[in-house]
DRENBA-489721 format. One record per residue (C-alpha): y, z, x. Coordinates in Angstrom, 2 decimals, decimal comma. Each point is the difference from the previous one (the first is absolute). Example, Ala and Ser with C-alpha at 12.3 -4.5 7.8 and 13.67 -1.06 7.14 Angstrom:
2
((-4,50; 7,80; 12,30))
((3,44; -0,66; 1,37))
This chain:
313
((-160,40; -33,95; 5,80))
((0,24; 0,67; 3,72))
((3,40; -1,71; 0,24))
((1,31; 1,97; -2,99))
((-1,24; 3,25; 1,52))
((1,67; -0,85; 3,31))
((3,29; -0,77; -1,77))
((-0,12; 3,34; -1,82))
((-0,68; 1,80; 3,26))
((2,91; -1,78; 1,68))
((2,27; 0,87; -2,93))
((-1,01; 3,66; 0,14))
((0,50; 0,06; 3,78))
((3,49; -1,45; -0,49))
((0,85; 2,64; -2,59))
((-1,24; 2,79; 2,30))
((2,04; -1,45; 2,87))
((3,15; -0,07; -2,16))
((-0,65; 3,56; -1,19))
((-0,50; 1,15; 3,58))
((3,21; -1,70; 1,12))
((1,94; 1,67; -2,82))
((-1,48; 3,41; 0,81))
((0,89; -0,47; 3,66))
((3,59; -0,93; -0,82))
((0,29; 3,10; -2,20))
((-0,74; 2,46; 2,82))
((3,56; 0,02; 1,50))
((1,43; 0,56; -3,50))
((-2,34; 2,94; -0,56))
((1,24; 1,67; 3,17))
((3,56; -0,17; -1,34))
((-1,05; 1,27; -3,44))
((-1,92; 3,03; 1,30))
((3,13; 2,20; 0,46))
((0,91; -0,52; -3,66))
((-3,40; 1,32; -1,00))
((0,52; 3,10; 2,14))
((3,46; 0,57; -1,51))
((-1,30; -0,42; -3,56))
((-2,89; 2,38; 0,66))
((2,38; 2,61; 1,41))
((2,29; -0,22; -3,03))
((-2,88; -0,02; -2,48))
((-1,53; 3,10; 1,59))
((3,11; 1,99; -0,99))
((0,33; -1,64; -3,43))
((-1,42; 0,77; -3,41))
((-3,00; -2,35; 0,23))
((-3,53; 1,09; 0,80))
((-1,69; -1,36; 3,09))
((-2,32; -2,24; -2,04))
((3,02; -1,45; -1,88))
((1,74; -0,83; 3,27))
((-3,14; -1,69; 1,33))
((-0,44; -1,95; -3,22))
((3,62; -1,20; 0,13))
((-0,44; -1,20; 3,58))
((-3,13; -1,91; -1,00))
((1,32; -1,52; -3,23))
((3,70; -0,67; 0,70))
((0,73; -2,87; 2,37))
((3,75; 0,51; 0,30))
((1,29; 2,70; 2,32))
((3,44; 0,15; -1,58))
((-1,57; 0,60; -3,43))
((-2,00; 2,93; 1,39))
((3,09; 1,71; 1,41))
((2,03; -0,60; -3,18))
((-2,79; 1,17; -2,28))
((-0,51; 3,14; 2,08))
((3,70; 0,88; -0,28))
((0,06; -0,62; -3,75))
((-3,15; 2,08; -0,53))
((1,52; 2,83; 2,00))
((3,09; -0,25; -2,25))
((-2,16; 0,23; -3,14))
((0,98; -3,48; -1,21))
((-1,79; -1,45; -3,00))
((-2,84; -2,49; 0,34))
((2,15; -2,76; -1,50))
((2,73; 0,53; 2,61))
((-2,52; 0,03; 2,85))
((-1,72; -3,14; -1,28))
((3,24; -1,94; -0,61))
((1,51; 0,97; 3,36))
((-3,03; -0,97; 2,07))
((-0,39; -3,20; -2,04))
((3,55; -1,11; 0,81))
((-0,35; 0,89; 3,67))
((-3,24; -1,99; 0,24))
((1,33; -3,13; -1,70))
((0,29; -1,49; 3,47))
((-3,79; -0,36; -0,07))
((0,45; -2,64; -2,70))
((1,97; -2,05; 2,52))
((-2,66; 0,62; 2,63))
((-2,70; -1,30; -2,34))
((2,08; -3,02; -1,01))
((0,54; -0,85; 3,66))
((-3,69; 0,13; 0,85))
((-1,30; -1,46; -3,29))
((-0,11; -3,67; 1,15))
((-2,25; 0,97; 2,91))
((-2,60; 1,75; -2,17))
((0,13; -2,32; -3,02))
((-3,41; -1,46; 0,90))
((-1,69; 3,40; -0,26))
((-1,69; 1,25; -3,19))
((2,10; 2,14; -2,36))
((-1,93; 3,17; 0,87))
((0,94; -0,40; 3,66))
((3,65; -0,72; -0,78))
((0,23; 3,13; -2,19))
((-1,66; 2,07; 2,72))
((2,31; -1,30; 2,71))
((3,00; 0,61; -2,25))
((-1,06; 3,60; -0,55))
((-0,37; 0,65; 3,72))
((3,23; -1,80; 0,93))
((2,24; 1,94; 2,42))
((2,99; -0,64; 2,22))
((-2,42; -0,41; 2,91))
((-1,66; -3,01; -1,63))
((3,33; -1,74; -0,40))
((0,94; 0,89; 3,58))
((-3,12; -1,70; 1,31))
((0,72; -3,05; -2,15))
((3,62; -0,34; 1,11))
((-1,04; 0,30; 3,64))
((-1,96; -3,25; -0,46))
((2,84; -1,94; -1,64))
((0,77; -3,48; 1,25))
((3,65; 0,19; 1,04))
((0,28; -3,74; -0,49))
((-0,44; 0,50; -3,75))
((1,92; 3,23; -0,60))
((3,51; 1,29; -0,65))
((1,03; 3,50; 1,11))
((3,31; 1,41; -1,26))
((1,40; 3,44; 0,83))
((3,42; 1,57; -0,42))
((1,24; -1,50; 3,28))
((-2,26; -2,86; 1,05))
((-1,64; -3,05; -1,52))
((-3,00; -1,85; 1,38))
((-1,16; -3,30; -1,46))
((-3,17; -1,23; 1,63))
((0,65; 0,32; 3,75))
((3,81; -0,05; -0,29))
((1,93; 3,29; 0,02))
((3,54; 0,37; -1,35))
((1,82; 3,18; 0,96))
((2,61; 1,79; -2,13))
((-1,07; -1,65; -3,25))
((0,28; 2,58; -2,76))
((-2,87; 0,25; -2,43))
((2,25; -0,28; -3,06))
((1,62; -3,15; 1,41))
((-3,44; -1,48; 0,57))
((-0,99; 0,72; -3,61))
((3,23; -1,50; -1,31))
((-0,66; -3,12; 2,06))
((-3,51; -0,31; -1,44))
((1,29; 0,38; -3,56))
((2,69; -2,61; 0,56))
((-2,27; -2,49; 1,78))
((-1,78; -2,75; -1,87))
((-3,48; 0,75; 1,34))
((-2,84; -2,23; -1,05))
((-3,64; -0,09; 0,94))
((-1,06; -2,88; 2,21))
((-3,30; -1,23; 1,26))
((-0,88; 1,17; 3,48))
((-1,10; -2,56; 2,52))
((-2,64; 0,67; 2,66))
((1,52; 1,18; 3,25))
((-0,38; -2,46; 2,86))
((-2,19; 1,32; 2,79))
((-0,15; -1,46; 3,50))
((-3,41; -1,21; 1,20))
((-1,81; 2,36; 2,32))
((0,32; -1,09; 3,65))
((-2,96; -1,74; 1,53))
((-1,65; 1,12; 3,20))
((2,10; -0,88; 3,04))
((-1,81; -2,19; 2,54))
((1,62; -0,19; 3,49))
((0,47; -3,50; 1,38))
((0,57; -0,16; 3,74))
((1,72; -3,40; 0,05))
((1,93; 0,32; -3,27))
((3,81; 0,33; 0,28))
((1,68; 3,21; -1,14))
((1,65; -0,74; -3,34))
((1,69; 2,16; -2,60))
((-2,88; -0,58; -2,39))
((-2,57; 1,04; 2,61))
((2,11; 3,06; 0,88))
((-0,03; 1,25; -3,58))
((-3,71; -0,75; -0,31))
((-0,57; 2,26; 3,02))
((2,25; 2,70; -1,45))
((-1,89; -0,10; -3,29))
((-3,25; 0,50; 1,91))
((1,54; 3,02; 1,76))
((1,54; 1,72; -3,03))
((-2,31; 2,59; -1,56))
((0,07; 2,72; -2,63))
((1,81; 2,42; 2,34))
((2,61; -2,47; 1,29))
((3,69; 0,35; -0,87))
((2,03; -3,21; 0,32))
((3,73; 0,30; 0,75))
((1,94; -3,26; -0,24))
((3,44; -0,57; 1,49))
((2,71; -1,95; -1,80))
((0,19; -3,77; 0,10))
((-2,96; -2,22; 0,86))
((-2,31; 2,97; 0,57))
((0,54; 1,20; -3,57))
((-0,58; -3,40; -1,60))
((-2,90; -0,81; 2,30))
((-1,67; 3,23; -1,09))
((-0,63; -1,61; -3,38))
((-3,02; -1,64; 1,64))
((-1,48; 3,38; 0,95))
((-2,76; 1,58; -2,06))
((1,01; 3,63; -0,61))
((-2,91; 2,15; -1,14))
((2,06; 2,70; -1,75))
((3,36; -0,32; -1,73))
((1,54; 3,04; 1,76))
((-0,74; -1,20; 3,53))
((2,66; -2,71; 0,34))
((3,53; 0,91; 1,00))
((2,73; -2,63; 0,03))
((3,77; -0,11; -0,66))
((-0,29; -2,34; -2,97))
((3,36; 1,24; -1,32))
((1,87; -1,88; 2,70))
((-1,91; -3,17; -0,82))
((0,77; 0,27; -3,70))
((3,69; 0,65; 0,69))
((0,00; -2,87; 2,47))
((-1,06; -2,34; -2,79))
((1,97; 1,59; -2,83))
((3,43; -0,14; 1,66))
((-0,08; -3,77; 0,77))
((-1,44; -0,71; -3,44))
((2,73; 2,02; -1,71))
((2,98; -1,07; 2,11))
((-1,02; -3,48; 1,08))
((0,15; 0,78; 3,74))
((-2,18; -1,77; 2,54))
((-1,60; 3,19; 1,29))
((0,57; 3,66; 0,81))
((0,62; 2,29; 2,94))
((-1,80; 3,37; -0,32))
((1,15; 3,00; 2,06))
((-1,12; 3,65; -0,07))
((2,07; 2,97; 1,17))
((-0,49; 3,77; 0,13))
((1,61; 3,16; 1,49))
((2,68; -1,61; 2,20))
((3,46; -0,28; -1,57))
((-1,19; 1,95; -3,04))
((1,37; 3,33; -1,21))
((-3,28; 0,58; -1,88))
((-3,00; -1,51; 1,87))
((-1,90; -2,46; -2,16))
((-1,71; -3,36; 0,15))
((1,66; -2,96; -1,65))
((-0,42; -3,75; 0,04))
((2,55; -2,83; 0,14))
((-1,09; -3,26; -1,64))
((2,73; -2,51; 0,84))
((0,01; -3,47; -1,59))
((0,11; -2,70; 2,70))
((1,32; -3,53; -0,06))
((0,38; -2,32; 2,98))
((3,47; 0,42; 1,50))
((0,70; 3,32; -1,74))
((1,35; 1,58; 3,21))
((-2,67; 2,66; 0,54))
((-0,19; 1,09; 3,64))
((-2,79; 2,38; 0,99))
((0,14; 3,08; -2,22))
((3,53; -0,69; -1,25))
((0,79; -2,09; -3,02))
((3,17; -0,73; -1,98))
((0,38; 2,68; -2,68))
((2,06; -0,48; -3,12))
((0,59; 2,35; -2,92))
((-1,05; -1,00; -3,48))
((2,81; -1,10; -2,24))
((-0,86; 2,68; -2,55))
((-2,70; 2,45; -1,03))
((-1,13; -2,52; -2,61))
((-0,64; -2,61; 2,70))
((-2,05; 2,48; 2,03))
((-2,02; 0,92; -3,09))
((-0,65; -3,64; -0,82))
((-1,29; -0,68; 3,55))
((-2,27; 3,04; -0,22))
((-1,32; -1,21; -3,36))
((-0,79; -3,45; 1,41))
((-1,98; 1,48; 2,91))
((-1,80; 2,47; -2,29))
((-1,01; -2,88; -2,27))
((-1,57; -1,88; 2,89))
((-1,85; 3,13; 1,11))
((-1,51; 0,20; -3,47))
């Protein structure tokens, strides 16, 4: 009995903690919503509704846009059917809100789900979307597309939808993500030689929650794979150059690559661009100058680009 009582108390404490966290996260949203309440009250004061009707609408209607629309229709002496149909259509977005949040409240009793659905507002969805895991989400706007942590500029929304419709998408089983072991406590050894392994062990002991790691290209970038980064946004490294450095030899069959970066100088419009030059022993490259040859045709250039893009995935 005592253990059951303790479990119930722990469960209730967890529920109260979650409720408190949600209430706390709602406060910034309420500050932004307050001006809309003032505007609605000002308009309603000059409208045809009585003060008690305005107060009742503010208490019972959980959609600001519906309040403004209904107030305008009432002032225009619209029929009840028109007012009801118009506000119903405007608030259909709440069906999408509920469908989005439904999997996260499916374990609750029906009475709670109905209550939460009745009190659903834009603010609730805003709090939910702020906690989204970017690693499992797709964000598409009229000009930009983000899939997980990768962002693709200048991708039109309609082109993205057409690509989804044309793609043969199938569900697949997800595998557990590999996680590096947490570093053990570093123990100094006075007579031990300084090795790469010991160096990274010492770095892992130094890195904390407030540390930002910046890795240079080359060995520093690949060596950083042995570092334990506490947060995903606190590691900066030019991985693009590494991926291009592998993709170009894989696509063209070269022995390696030469990567060069240039900006401002010798440019009519200052910008940063990168040269990834395929290298083969005896190719004639001297310093920053390499033999340059035009493609035989636009088709050849497109085929080379397609080969590299394929290797990049």
